[in-house]
C-alpha positions in Angstrom: -27.9 33.3 -64.3 -28.0 33.4 -60.7 -24.3 32.7 -59.2 -23.4 29.4 -57.8 -23.1 29.5 -53.7 -20.0 27.0 -52.5 -20.1 25.9 -48.8 -17.2 25.5 -47.0 -18.1 22.0 -46.5 -17.7 21.3 -50.4 -14.1 22.1 -50.5 -12.4 19.0 -48.9 -9.2 20.7 -47.6 -11.3 23.4 -46.0 -13.6 21.1 -44.3 -11.0 18.6 -43.2 -9.3 21.7 -41.5 -12.5 22.6 -39.8 -13.1 19.3 -38.6 -9.5 18.9 -37.1 -9.7 22.2 -35.3 -12.7 21.2 -33.6 -11.2 17.9 -32.4 -8.4 19.9 -31.2 -10.3 22.6 -29.5 -12.6 19.4 -28.0 -9.5 17.6 -26.7 -7.8 20.5 -25.3 -11.1 21.7 -23.2 -11.6 17.8 -22.3 -8.0 17.9 -21.0 -8.6 21.0 -18.9 -11.9 19.7 -17.7 -10.1 16.5 -16.2 -7.4 18.3 -14.7 -9.9 20.6 -13.1 -11.8 17.3 -11.6 -8.0 15.8 -10.8 -7.5 18.9 -8.8 -10.7 18.9 -6.9 -10.4 15.3 -6.0 -6.8 15.6 -4.9 -7.7 18.5 -2.7 -10.3 16.5 -0.9 -8.2 13.6 -0.2 -5.4 16.1 0.9 -7.3 18.2 3.2 -7.1 15.6 6.1 -3.7 15.4 5.8 -2.8 18.8 6.0 -5.0 19.5 8.6 -3.1 16.7 10.5 0.1 18.1 9.8 -1.0 21.4 10.9 -2.3 20.2 14.1 0.9 18.8 14.8 2.7 22.2 14.8 -0.2 23.7 17.5 0.0 23.6 21.2 -3.1 21.6 22.6 -5.0 24.5 23.6 -4.9 26.0 20.2 -6.3 22.5 18.7 -9.0 22.4 21.4 -10.0 26.0 20.7 -13.8 27.2 19.6 -14.1 28.1 16.8 -10.8 26.5 15.4 -8.2 27.8 13.8 -6.6 25.8 10.6 -3.1 27.8 10.4 -1.3 27.7 13.8 -1.1 31.3 15.4 1.8 30.3 17.2 3.9 27.5 15.5 5.3 24.6 17.8 7.8 22.6 15.7 9.2 21.4 19.2 6.3 18.7 19.5 8.1 16.7 17.1 11.1 16.7 19.4 9.3 16.6 22.9 7.3 13.5 21.8 10.1 11.1 21.6 11.1 11.8 25.4 7.8 10.9 26.7 8.5 8.5 29.8 5.3 6.1 29.1 5.9 5.7 25.6 9.4 4.7 24.0 8.3 6.0 20.6 12.1 5.5 19.2 11.7 1.7 20.3 8.2 1.7 18.9 9.3 2.9 15.3 12.4 0.3 15.0 9.8 -2.2 16.1 7.4 -1.1 13.2 10.3 -1.1 10.8 11.3 -4.3 11.5 8.3 -6.4 11.7 7.2 -4.8 8.4 10.4 -5.7 6.4 10.6 -9.0 8.1 7.0 -10.1 7.4 7.2 -8.7 3.8 10.1 -10.6 3.2 9.0 -13.9 4.3 5.6 -13.4 2.7 7.9 -13.1 -0.8 10.1 -15.9 -0.1 7.0 -18.1 0.4 4.4 -16.4 -2.3 7.0 -16.6 -5.3 7.6 -20.1 -5.4 3.8 -21.1 -4.1 2.3 -19.0 -7.0 4.7 -20.0 -9.7 4.0 -23.8 -8.6 0.2 -23.1 -9.0 0.2 -21.4 -12.1 2.4 -23.7 -14.0 1.4 -27.1 -12.2 -1.9 -29.1 -12.6 -2.2 -31.1 -9.5 -5.5 -32.7 -7.8 -7.2 -30.5 -5.5 -5.4 -27.2 -7.1 -9.0 -25.1 -7.0 -9.6 -26.1 -3.6 -6.0 -25.2 -2.6 -6.5 -21.9 -3.9 -9.8 -21.5 -2.7 -8.8 -22.0 0.8 -5.7 -19.3 0.3 -8.4 -17.1 -0.4 -10.7 -18.0 2.4 -7.6 -17.0 4.6 -7.8 -13.5 3.4 -11.4 -13.0 4.8 -10.1 -13.8 8.4 -8.8 -11.2 10.8 -6.4 -11.7 13.7 -8.6 -10.6 16.2 -10.7 -13.5 15.1 -8.0 -16.1 16.0 -6.0 -13.9 18.6 -7.0 -16.5 21.4 -5.5 -19.5 19.7 -2.7 -17.3 18.5 -1.7 -16.3 21.8 -2.0 -20.2 23.2 0.4 -21.2 20.4 2.9 -18.5 20.9 2.9 -19.1 24.6 3.6 -23.0 23.9 6.4 -22.0 21.1 7.9 -19.6 24.0 7.8 -16.6 21.3 4.8 -14.7 22.9 5.5 -10.9 23.2 8.2 -10.8 20.6 8.9 -9.5 17.3 9.0 -13.0 15.8 5.4 -13.6 17.0 4.1 -10.4 15.1 6.0 -11.3 12.3 4.6 -14.7 11.7 1.0 -13.3 12.5 1.5 -10.3 9.4 3.1 -12.9 7.1 0.5 -15.4 7.4 -2.5 -12.8 7.0 -0.7 -11.2 3.9 0.3 -14.5 2.3 -2.9 -15.2 0.6 -3.0 -11.9 -1.4 0.4 -12.0 -2.4 -0.1 -15.7 -3.9 -3.3 -14.6 -5.5 -1.7 -11.9 -7.4 1.4 -13.2 -8.2 -0.5 -16.5 -9.5 -2.1 -14.2 -12.0 1.0 -12.8 -13.2 2.9 -16.1 -13.5 -0.4 -17.5 -15.4 0.1 -14.6 -18.1 3.6 -15.6 -19.1 3.6 -17.7 -22.2 4.8 -21.3 -21.5 6.9 -21.3 -24.6 9.4 -18.7 -23.0 10.2 -20.9 -20.3 10.3 -24.1 -22.9 12.8 -21.9 -24.9 14.8 -21.3 -21.7 14.8 -25.3 -20.7 16.1 -26.1 -24.3 19.1 -23.5 -23.4 20.1 -25.6 -20.7 18.2 -23.6 -17.6 16.8 -25.8 -14.7 13.6 -24.8 -13.2 14.9 -22.8 -10.5 17.2 -20.7 -13.0 13.8 -20.3 -15.0 12.3 -19.0 -12.3 14.9 -16.4 -11.3 16.4 -15.4 -14.4 13.2 -15.4 -16.8 9.6 -15.7 -15.2 10.8 -13.3 -12.0 11.6 -10.6 -14.2 8.6 -10.5 -16.4 6.4 -10.3 -13.2 8.4 -7.6 -11.5 5.3 -5.3 -11.5 3.4 -8.0 -9.5 6.1 -8.4 -7.0 6.2 -4.7 -6.5 2.3 -4.6 -5.8 2.7 -7.5 -3.4 5.4 -5.7 -1.7 3.7 -2.3 -1.5 0.5 -3.8 0.0 2.0 -6.0 2.3 4.5 -3.3 3.8 1.4 -1.1 4.1 -0.8 -3.8 6.0 2.0 -4.7 8.4 2.8 -0.9 9.0 -0.7 -0.5 10.1 -1.7 -3.4 11.8 -2.8 -2.9 14.9 -5.5 -5.3 16.5 -3.0 -8.1 16.6 -0.2 -6.2 18.0 -2.3 -4.7 20.8 -2.8 -8.2 22.3 0.0 -10.1 21.3 3.0 -7.5 22.3 2.6 -6.4 25.8 6.0 -4.8 26.4 5.7 -1.0 25.5 9.4 -1.4 23.9 8.2 -4.2 21.5 5.0 -2.3 20.2 4.5 -0.6 16.6 3.7 2.7 16.3 0.0 2.2 15.5 -0.4 0.8 19.5 1.9 3.5 20.7 -0.1 6.1 19.2 -3.1 5.0 21.5 -1.2 5.7 24.7 -1.6 9.5 23.9 -5.6 9.2 23.9 -7.0 8.9 27.1 -10.2 8.9 28.8 -10.5 12.4 29.9 -7.6 13.8 28.4 -5.7 13.4 24.9 -2.6 15.0 23.7 -3.6 15.6 20.3 -0.6 17.7 19.4 1.5 14.5 19.8 -1.2 12.2 18.1 -0.8 14.3 15.1 2.9 14.6 15.1 3.3 10.8 15.5 0.7 10.2 12.7 2.6 12.3 10.4 5.9 10.6 11.3 4.1 7.4 11.0 3.0 8.2 7.3 6.1 9.6 6.0 8.1 6.2 5.2 5.2 4.9 3.4 4.7 8.0 1.1 8.4 7.8 0.3 8.0 4.0 -0.5 4.9 4.9 -2.7 6.9 7.7 -4.2 9.9 5.4 -5.3 8.0 2.6 -7.0 4.6 4.7 -8.1 5.4 3.6 -11.7 5.8 0.2 -11.0 2.8 -0.1 -8.9 0.6 1.6 -11.4 2.0 -1.1 -14.3 1.3 -3.8 -11.9 -2.2 -2.9 -11.0 -3.2 -2.2 -15.0 -1.2 -5.2 -16.2 -3.9 -7.4 -18.2 -6.2 -4.5 -18.7 -5.4 -4.0 -22.1 -5.0 -6.6 -24.7 
């Protein structure tokens, strides 16, 4: 009588352990593969910024040297001090101008967009689809297309070459995005929640501020960060509307260091580095809420 051969697969516990081990090994290998891909992508995106930061610590002659050197042979941190003292470009005023215009425009956008988005999400009125379509159309226009009309209007109002003019321009051209994204968030809130709040005695304004607004906070953060970044980086309208050097933002002041025959690259890199630091800090503080806002509604 021949002995019976029993395979591992015939033993339930052993087979399950083998399959579990294979799954764990696959997940571990998959995690390392995804990590490696993520590191490669991060390096690709970070290299230009690293080159910019290192370039801000070089002399102009070293930057223009052929073949180029990536790590400075002689470090020049004094570039960050001397760039603020250039007589042609008042950089401290330009930085203040950028901060004030960005913050005020973002505040104005949120003040207008939140009630507008809430109303369009909760009310049915004639021409609602047309209204939302027109809001979206404004996002397709650029300030440079309307710059002639804007300047004429600002001259009539007496606010040309002022911070107020650029605050209105930035708010107008970023309002549509904020309304659309907040409209989607308000629409995702069940009406029954607000009806229960109304039964408890809350009026419409209290329902918005105490009930609905906390639920759409990721959307508010998303709209805020995109509006701040758009206002911070705005260039075309600022170049035309703001003619006084002290009123211009950093994006316009940066061009003063780029000449037809000569460019102070060490200052260009240094100013660019200083310009991205506030945005990076802002992203670091609200990164979790920003991701939640961008992915909201993607999972049932």
